[in-house]
C-alpha positions as CSV (number, residue, x, y, z in Angstrom):
1,X,64.5,147.3,2.9
2,X,65.5,147.7,6.5
3,X,62.4,148.7,8.7
4,X,62.9,149.7,12.3
5,X,60.0,149.2,14.8
6,X,61.6,150.7,17.9
7,X,59.3,153.4,19.3
8,X,56.0,151.8,18.1
9,X,54.0,150.9,20.9
10,X,52.4,147.4,20.6
11,X,48.8,147.1,22.1
12,X,48.8,144.4,24.6
13,X,46.1,142.4,26.1
14,X,46.5,142.6,29.8
15,X,44.9,140.8,32.6
16,X,45.5,142.2,36.0
17,X,44.3,139.8,39.1
18,X,44.4,142.3,42.1
19,X,43.3,142.4,45.4
20,X,41.7,145.4,47.7
21,X,44.4,147.8,49.2
22,X,47.1,146.7,46.8
23,X,49.4,149.5,45.6
24,X,51.3,147.4,43.0
25,X,47.8,146.5,41.6
26,X,46.8,150.1,41.4
27,X,50.1,150.9,39.8
28,X,49.9,148.0,37.3
29,X,46.5,149.2,36.2
30,X,47.6,152.9,36.0
31,X,50.5,151.8,33.7
32,X,48.3,149.7,31.5
33,X,45.7,152.5,31.1
34,X,48.5,155.3,30.7
35,X,49.8,153.0,27.7
36,X,46.5,152.5,26.1
37,X,46.6,148.6,26.5
38,X,43.5,146.5,26.4
39,X,43.1,146.2,29.9
40,X,40.9,143.6,32.1
41,X,41.0,144.4,35.9
42,X,39.8,141.6,38.2
43,X,39.2,142.1,41.7
44,X,39.7,139.3,44.4
45,X,36.2,138.1,45.9
46,X,34.4,140.2,43.3
47,X,35.5,138.7,39.9
48,X,37.4,135.9,41.2
49,X,38.0,133.8,44.4
50,X,41.4,132.3,45.9
51,X,40.5,128.8,44.3
52,X,40.5,130.3,40.9
53,X,43.6,132.2,41.7
54,X,45.6,129.1,42.6
55,X,44.3,127.2,39.7
56,X,45.2,130.0,37.3
57,X,48.6,130.9,38.9
58,X,49.9,127.7,40.8
59,X,52.4,128.9,43.5
60,X,51.4,132.4,43.3
61,X,52.1,134.3,46.8
62,X,51.8,138.0,45.6
63,X,49.6,140.5,44.0
64,X,49.1,141.4,41.3
65,X,49.3,138.5,38.9
66,X,49.4,139.6,35.4
67,X,48.7,137.9,31.9
68,X,49.9,139.7,28.9
69,X,48.8,138.5,25.6
70,X,47.9,134.9,27.1
71,X,51.3,134.8,28.9
72,X,51.7,134.6,32.7
73,X,54.4,137.3,33.4
74,X,54.5,137.8,37.0
75,X,53.6,141.1,39.0
76,X,54.0,144.8,38.5
77,X,57.8,144.7,38.1
78,X,57.7,142.4,35.3
79,X,54.9,144.2,33.6
80,X,56.7,147.4,34.0
81,X,60.1,145.9,32.4
82,X,57.9,144.5,29.6
83,X,56.3,147.8,28.8
84,X,59.6,149.5,28.9
85,X,61.2,147.2,26.7
86,X,58.3,147.6,24.0
87,X,59.3,151.4,23.8
């Protein structure tokens, strides 16, 4: 039997590492919430420091940094593409 799963949204475990005054961080958070994903939203200097950020994401230069289902995927653009592809 051929079963198509297109259109069925998979709930993703999303961790967003953000900083204050970051519009892409806010957009990523809103997208995760709107899609009903399991979201952990972390704020720089409240939930993590720069040293932890560099250990977790070596070479990261922009915010947000996002982990989906344990995989470091990049920022908002990559997260949006992943969400769009899962629909």
